[in-house]
N, C-alpha and C positions, 0 to 999 in steps of 0.2 A: 464407488464407495464414498460416503460423506466423510470428509476430514473433520469438518466443523459444522455444528448445527446450533442456531440460535432459536430458542422456543419462547415465544410470548414475552419478550424482553420489555420491561418498563423501567424508566428512570425518572424519579421524582426528586426535586430539590426543595429545600426550605429557603424562602426569601422573605425576610422581615415578617415572619410568622405566617406567611402564605405558602401553599403548596404549588409548585410550578412543575408541570409535566413536560419532560424533554422527549422521551421515547414512549410510545404507546403500542404495546402488543406487536413488537417487531419479531418476525419469524422468517428465516431463510437459511439455506444450507450452502456450503462450499465443498465441492468434491475435490479429491486429490487430482493433481495435474490440471486444475481449472484456473482460469483467470476471471475473477468476479469483480465487478465495480459496483459501488454504492453511489448513487447520484441523487441530488436533491438540492433545494434552494439553500442559500447561506443561512446558517443558524438553525438548520433543521435537526441537528444532532448527529450528523454523519461521523464527526470525529469522536463523539461520545462512544460510539461502537468500538472504535480503535482502542480507547482507554479501557473499556471493559475487557477486551481480548488481551491487553497487556497486563491485566490485573491491577490497574490503577484506580478502577472504579467498580464498585459492586452494584449490580442492578437492583432496583427496588422490587422487581417481580421477574419471573421467568428464569430460564437457565441456559447455559452454554455447555454443549457436550462435545467431547472429542471421541469419535467412535460412539461407544455406549457409555462412556464415563464422563463425569463432570470435568470441565476444562480446568486443568492446573497448568499455568504458564511454565511450571518447572518440567512438565512432561511433554511439552510441545516447543520445539526450537523455533522461536520467533525472532524476526528482525523487523525493524521499522525505518522508513525513510520519511522525514517530515518535509513540509514546504520550505521551512528554514533548515539549512544544511546541518545546523547544530554541531559544528566542529569546535574543538577546543582551540582557541586562538593562540595559546602559548605552545601548542604542539605542531610540529611539521606534519606534512601529509602522511609520511610513513607511520609516525607515532599515532596519528589520529585513527589509522586503520588497525594498527597493532593493539591498541587499547581495548578493542572489542574482543580480541582473542585471549587476552591475558587471564580472564577468569576461567578459561576452558582448559588451559594447559600451562605447565611450567617450562615446556621445551622452547627455549628462546630462539633456537634456530628455526623451528617449525613456525613460530609466530612471525618471524621476520620474512621467511620465504613465502609464507601464505599471503602476508600483507602485500609483498612485492608482486606476487602472482595476480592478485585481484586489482591492484593499481594498474598493472599492464592491461588486464582484460577490459577495464573501463576506459582505457586510452589516455592515461595521464602519467605513464612512465616517463621518467626524466624530471618529474616534479616532486620526487620523494622528499627533498629537503626544503621545499617551499612551505611558507606559512599561509594560513587562510587569507590574511590581508593582501597577499600577493596574487590571489587567484580570482578569476572571473566567477560570476554566479554559476555558470554552467560547470566550471571545473570544480567548484566547491560541492556541487550536487553529485558529481562523479565520485568524489572522495566519499561522500555519504553513502552512495550506492555500493562502492567497493567495501566499505566497512560493514554494511548490512549483509552482503553476500559472503564475505570471508568466513563467517561463522557457520556456513552451511545450513541455513534455516529450512525447516519443513514448510513454513508459511512466511511469506514476505508481506508486510503491511505497508501500504503506500498512502500517506495522508497528503493529498494534493501536491505531489512531489515536483510537478512541472509548472505550477501556477505562477511562481515568481520569475520565471525565465522568459527570455524573448522567444518569439514564435519559432525561429529557425533552430535555436538551441533546444527548445522543448521537443520539437519534432525529431531531431537527431537522437536525443536521449530516449524518446519513446521507442524508436526503431531499434536502437541498440539493446535496450532492456528486453524487448520482445525476442530479439535474436538469442540473448542469453537464456531467457526462460524456455525457449523451444529447444535449446541444446541439451541433449541427454547427459552430457558430462558435467554440467554445472548446476548448482542449486539456484533458486528454489524450484520445487515442483509446482507449488501452488502460490497464487498471488491474490490478495484482496486489496483493492484500491478504492479510496474515497476521492471523489472529484465532483466538480460542478460543470465540467466541460463535456457536453454531450458527444461532440465529434471524437474527443479523446477516448471516451468510454467505448464508443462503437468501434474505433480502430483497434483497441487493445483487448477487449473482453470477449469471453465466451458467453457470459451472462451479466445483465445489468439489473440491479435491484433499485427500483425507483421509490424514493421516499417523498412523503408530503411535507408541507411546512410544519413548523412546531405546533403542537406536539407531533413528532414524526411517527407516521405509520407507513406500512408498505402499500403503495398504490398498485404495484404489480411488478412482474419480472419480464424481461425481454431476453430471450435466448437468441444468440447470434451465430449463424451458421455460414457466414461469408468465408470464402477461402482466404488463407493467409499466404503471402502478405496482402493486406487489403488495399484496394484502390479507393482512396478517400475522395476521388472525384467521380466515381461511377454512380449510375442511377440506383443501383442496388444498395450502395452505401447510404445515399441520401434518403432512400426509402426507410431504412432502419432508423436513421437519425430522426426522421419525421415521426415514426411510431413512438420513439422515446419521448420526444417533445410533446406529442399529443397526450401521452400518459401523464407526464408531469403537469400538463395544463388541466387535467381532469380533477385536480385537487379543489 
């Protein structure tokens, strides 16, 4: 079943009296329990799609549907993790996670216990009273992931979440996030990630949507059936990476 479907999405901006096309006839779907990545060159409009799904930007053309109904962010529980951890510097780790739960319930005990639970799940328990300035980049991103997961989202949006991290930290977080996603007891069921890292997309995704340069259009989709956990050094893995690179180069 398709959780989400984008149909012929176009986005046009006004710039000094000129029309600039960012997205052109973008169509793809995301099924429930699927990990989908959007990949394309920098500036191709990948993050624009995230803004549309969050309700921050209305497309100039096309539609986004949830099941058979127009997407209403109020009817789909969404969480997002950005490249920048976007933590509140004046709040400690616990409060940075709790703040996402406060609009959902007035039960203070539930808020505190749920925040602590997800802080432990992402491996930063013991740092509940630390402030963002005291954390490494990887730890900040773990707080951001804990905050996103604590709300129990139906769909988790990832906007280049590992791009600012060192190679080893990024790989560890990828593997941990995949473990959480594959666990039947934790949200989210479905993930949509924006990235420019081909290896990352192939490691994590069931399907990759490849975008062209601006104005972005869909060059094609690559379905990945490699068994999990994926051996990122295998010939089969590199064959899929090569197929994605070739598709990107066809623009």
